[in-house]
N, C-alpha and C positions, 0 to 999 in steps of 0.2 A: 201494592203496586197497581196502578191503573192498566187495564188493556186498551188495546188501539180503539175498540168500539166505546169504551167509557171515556176516552180522550174525546172522539168525536161528539159524544153527547154533551159534554161540557161546553166545548168550543161553539156548538151550535146554539145551546142555551144562552151563551154570553154575547156572541157575535152577531147571531141572526134574530134570536128571540129578544135579545136586549135585557135579559135577566141579570140581576147583581150577583156579584160573588157570594154574598150573604145568603141570598135565596136559594142559589145552587147548592150551596153547602148544607142549608136546612133540608132541602128536598131529597138530595141524593145522600145526605149523611156523609160528606167528605170533609177532610180538613182544608182548610182555606189555603194553606199553604201548597197542598196537592192540586188544587183548582188553579192557582197562579202557575204552577210549574206546567200544567197541561196547556194553558193560554200562551206561555212564552214558546213552548216547542210541541209541534205536531208530529215530530217523528215517533219511531217505534221506542218502547221504553228501553232505558238503559240500567244495566245493573252496575252498582257501585259495592266494591267490597269494603266491609266495615273493619276487617282485619286482613293483614297481607297474607297471602297463601304460604303455607309452609314449604320450605326447600330443603327435602331431606338429604340430597346429594349435594346440591350447591351451597347450602346454608353454612357449613363450616368454613367455607372459602370466601364468603362475601366480604369479611373484613379485609383479607388480604388483597382482593381485588380493589376494594376502595383505597387501600394504602397505595397501590400501583398507580391507580387514576389520580390520586392526590398528588403524588411525586411527579407525575407527568407534568404537572402545572409549572414546575420550576425547571423541567428539562427543555431541551431545544425543541421548538414547535414541530420540526419534521422528524423527531426522533421519539415518538411517543409510542406507547403500547397500543397495538391494534387488537382486535378481539381474538385474532388467531394466535398473536403472540402471547397474550394472556394464558390462553388454552395451552399452548406449548409449555410455558413455564410452570403452570399449575401441575402438568403431567410429569414433568422432569424434576421439578423441585419439591412437590408436595404429594405426588401419588394420587393425583385426581382420577377418578374413575367415571366421570360422567362423560357426556358427549361434547361436541364442539358447538353444536346448535344451541345448546344450553348456555354456554357462555356468550355467544353471538346475541342471543335474545336479550340476556341480562345488560350486556355493554351497550346494546341498541337502545334500550329504554333509558339508559343513564347519558348517553352521548349520541343522540340521533344524528345521521348524516344523510345528505340528500343522495338519492340514487342517481346513476348516469347511464346513458344508453350508448353503445358502441356497436360499430358494423364488423361482423366477423370477417377476418382477412386470411388469405391462404398464400404462401410463398413457396417458391421452387428451391431445390437442392442448390446450396452453395451460391446462391444469387446475391442475397441481401444481408446486411448487418447494419446496426444502428449504433451511434456513438453519442455521448454527451458526458458533461461535467456535473457532478453533485457535490454535496457537502456533508461532513459528518464530525461529530465530536468523539473524541477519544481521551484517554488518560495516558500522557506520556511522562513517565517517570514522576508520577503523583501530582501532575499538573494537567488541567484541561486544555486541549489543543484542538483547533479546528482544522481538519483535513480536508484537502481538495482531491475528490475522487473521480477518476476517469472510468466510465461504465461503457462496456461494449456488450452486443449480444447479437448472435447469429439469429435471423429471423425464422428459419425453417425449423431448427431444433430448440430454439429458445435458450441455448446454452449461453451463460453469463460469464463475463470477465470484469472484475473490477480491481483497481490499483490506486493506492493512496499516494498522494504527493504534498509537499508543503506549500505549492502554489499552482497557478493554472497557466504558467507561462508556455511558450511554444515548445522548448525542450522537453517538458512535462507531458504535454500533448502528444508530441511525436513518439516518445519513449513508451508511453502508455499503450498507443496503437501497436507500436512494435511488439511489446510484450503479449498483447492480446493476439495477435496473429501467431505468434510462437506458441501460446497457449492453446489456440484452436486447432494448431496443426496445418494451417493454410490460410489463404487470403481469399475472401469473397470477392465476387465481380464489382459489387456495389456497396458504398458505404454512404448512410445517411446521417446528415448533421444539421444543426441549427446554423446559423449565420455568425458562428463564433469567430472572434477576433484573431484567435491562433491560426486559422485557415484563410480568413477573408480579409483582404485588405480594404475592399471598397465595396459596398452594396446598393444597388439601384433598383427600385421596384419595377418589376416587369422585364428585368435583365440578369442574366447569369452573374452571380457575384465575381468579382476580380480576386483571384486567390494569390496568397503570398507565395513568394519564389520558392521558400524552404519547403512549404506543403506541396507545391507542384513537383519539387524533385523527389520528396518522399513517395508521392503517389505515383510518380514514374517509376521509382525503384521497385515498388511492390505490384505495379500494374493493375490497380483498381480505379473504379470510377467514382467520383465523389458527386453527390446528390444533395443539394441544400433546400430545406423547408422552406415553404413560404413564410414570411416575416409574421410573427404572432399566431402562427397555426401549429402549435407543438403537437397536436393530434395526429399530425401526419407521420410523426415517428412515435407512436404510443407505446411500442414495446419498450423502447429505452426509457421513457419517462416513467413507465410502470416500474422497471428495474431500479431506477434511481430511489424511488420511494420504497421499494420492496427491500433493496440493500440496506437503507437508512434504518429501517423499523426491525429487520431480521439480524443483520450483521453487526448493528451498532447499539443494539438494546439487549441487556444492559451495556453501558459503554466499556469497550475493550480497554484493558490496562496492559500496556507493553512498555519496553525499554527503548524502542527504536522504530523508525518506520519500516525497516526491514522485517521486524517482528510482526508489525501490523499487516504488512502485504502477505507474509506468510500465513497469518490468520485468515485474511481474505481469500487467498488463493484455496486454502483447506474448504472454506465454506462454498466456494463455486464449484469445487469437486463433488462436494457433498450433494449439492443441487442436481447432479446428474442422476441421482437416484429418485428424484421425484417425478412423479406422474401428474401431468397437467390435465385440467378438466377436459373431458371429451377426447383424450389421446388415449390410444391403446398401448403406446409404447412409452417408456420413460424419456426423460430429457437426454440421459447418456446414450440410450439406444438410438434415438433420432441423431444425436450429435455423430455417432459412430458411423450412421449411415450419410450423414452430410459430408464427413470430412473427406471421402475420396472424391467428392464434387468440387472442393476448394482448390484454388490454384496453388501450386507448390511454393514454398518460401524460396527466395533467392539464396545463392550460396553464401552471401556475406551479408551482414547487417547494415543498416543505414546509419550513419553517425548522427544521433539526435542530439544536437547541440546547437548553440549560438556561436558564430565565429565573429569576433571583433579585432581589429588591428589594436595593437597597444605598444607603448614605448616605455622602457623602464627609465626611472630617474637615477639620480646619483646614489641613492640607497638600495639600487637593484630591486625596486619594487615596481609592479604594474597595478593600475587600478582598475577595478570592475565593480560597478554597482556599489560605490562608496567604500569598497573593502580593497585592501592592498595584498598582493600576493609577491612572495619573493621569486627571483630568478637567479641563476648562477651569476656571479660578478663579471665574468668574461663576457656576458652579453648585454651589459650595460650600454644604454644610449644606441642601441640596435633595435630597429622595428620588428616587433614579433607579432604572433597571432594567438589570441586566446580563445579556447574552446570551452564553452561553458556548459556542462552537462548538468543534470540534475544533482547528483552527489558529488562530482569532481570537478575540478578546473585543470585543464591541460593547456600548457604554453609552449608554442612550437616556434622555430625559427624557418619553417617552410621546408625543411628537410627531415628533422626528426624532433621529438619531444624533448625539451630542455627542462621542464619542471612539472610536477603534478601535485596538486593540493586537493584536500577535502573542501568542498565549496561551504562558505559561510554565509549564513542568511541573517547575521546581526548586521550593524551598521558601524562604520569607522573602525574596522578590525584589521589589525596586521597579522597575516598568516605567513609564518616564517619557517624556512628550513635551514638548520644550522649548517648543513653540508654544502649549501649555495655560498656561505661566507667563509669556508675554510681557508681557501687560497689566501684571501685578504687578512685573515686572522694570523696565518703563518708570517706574512710581512709585519704585521703589528701585534705581536703577542700580547702587549700591555693592555689592550683593549678587551681581553678576554672575560674579564671579571665584571665588566659593565656592558658587554654585548648583549643586546636584547634577545637576538637568537639563541644564545647561550643560556640565558636565564629562563627562557620559556621552554627550553628542550627538556622534555620528560625523561629522566634517566634514572636508574638505580642507584642508591646510596653508594655503591662500590666505587663509581667513577670519582666521586667527590673524595672519599676517603684515599683513593690513589693519588689524586692531584694533590692533596694535603701532604701526604707522605713524600712525595717527589719534591714538593717546595720546602720540606723540612730538610732533605738531604742535598738538594742542587740549589743553585742560584735561581731566583724566581723566574728570570726570562728562559733560562735553558730548560727548567722544569715545565713551562708552559709550552715551549716549542716541542718537547718529548710528548707531552699530553697530547697535543694537537696531531702528531704523527700517530698516536695510539688510536684517536678517532677513526683513522682510516680503516682499522680492522672492522669497525662496525658496518662497512660496506658488505662485507662478504661473510660475516658471522652474525648469528642472532645477538642482541643486546643482552639477553640474559646469560648467554655462554660468555660472551667478553667480561660481564661483571663477575661470573664465577672464576674466570681465569685471573682476574685482577685479585680478587681476595686470595687465590691459593698463591700467587706470586708473593703478595705481602706476607703470607703466612711463612714462606720459605726465606724471607728475608731480602729477595732480590726483587728490584723494580725495573729490571732491564726489559726492553721490549721483546728480546728474544726469549726470555723467560714466559711472557705473556703469550707468545705466539707459540711455544712448546705446548703450553696447557690447552691452548685452542686446538692444536693438532690432535692432542689427546683426546679432548672432547669429541672432535669430529670423527676420529677413529671409532669412539663408542657408539656413534649414531650410524655408522656404516653397518649393513646388514651382515651377519656372520656367513662366512663361506661354508657351504654344507659340506660335511664328512660323510664319505662313503661307509656305509656299513662294513664292507669287506673290501680289502685292496684287491684289485685284478690280478691275476697271476700273469708274470712276464711271458712274452711269446718265446716259444722254443726255437733255439738256434741250430741251424742244420750244421753237422759235422763238416769239416774242411780238410782237404788232402794237403798237408803242409810240404809234401815232397815236391809239389809243383813249383814252390818258390826256389829250392835248389836247383831245378832244371831251369829255370829263368836265369839264375846268376851265372851258370856255366855258359850260357849263350852270350 
């Protein structure tokens, strides 16, 4: 390999003295390819490895890292392995003994990324938090589902909170923040947002956004100030932007496999609490220690929670159904044709007459579905017992087989109309007793040969008595108090008088 001086000699002979490459090669006894290389580049010599360096520590894991990086090509773009996540998985799953810098260097060579510069910031205790929505894929019952994830972060302690929802509607936005305040143990003085439509009705450049009434009511309830970032300037709330990506890479890689959103949120809450043990770069205390310090500076939570829901007026039709987002929910038949109010929470739907709740259902996110409650139609079924077998609420009612066996036995012994009426009276017992206990009582009544409602009620009372806690028996009976002796002669004196 040529030295710097030799390169200069060749370049001067060619460019200054006008000698040919052939003559330079003959006089200096250099290879022509070496001369051409020196003419192309005047920089210092570069060393090229003919064989890759041996990796005694990393070598056995290179194939596994390559498999993960290859699998990332089919994963969601924002849920792929980082060098840190690869290092964590190698340590946890394969017992890797090397350093994290080794993994970072290897991944950087295969997947280079541009460096970004930031301004270091400092926040006061309990003053600021940031909030935003993100997305993350997970496996729900064996099927890939995209969750909408509300992320919050206290700016001083960097304590995170994340919660998954099936959508980003306003009720999810408000409930997520409310759960976040409860998780943090207080309310910060200010919360920073994008100009998201769940909170902002209208936004004009250079002016404060016009907030939605429900968000203003929520903010008034918890007494915090809302701050909205400049449009297109996400770096103004860089902590939450960082959390969204960190959450997606660490909490959702590999994809969590759960049976419900409640299970997913329990997993996310546990991961957030685990973050309290982490120590950030440049900080002497852990996130949990700083959070404990900040918690005393947060504003206390109000004594009651805010109703995080959407309220819309509804009017039942002649089928005792109200419509909300293409789905129909049943109400008691006595409220048919009355104006009611529907409150849509994330998980439930409540229907009120303005005084109390008349119906409650699990919220459906399908389309054109009928969500029915059999008990809403019982008064009408008593008037028209012949419609029971074809009634949709009865067909969709999930019940133990004991109910069908009991109804069949009743109809075998009594006229069909009479048997149906008695069966409808029996259903009233399920309002005050667990469904499993009523089913067990029905089977016991059938086994005794009696189908009377009094027999079923007797077995239900027997089951209820077994559920009652036993009265504790004293180890020893206390002795009776001692009775003082009386002078009975006083009664004779009384009689003589």
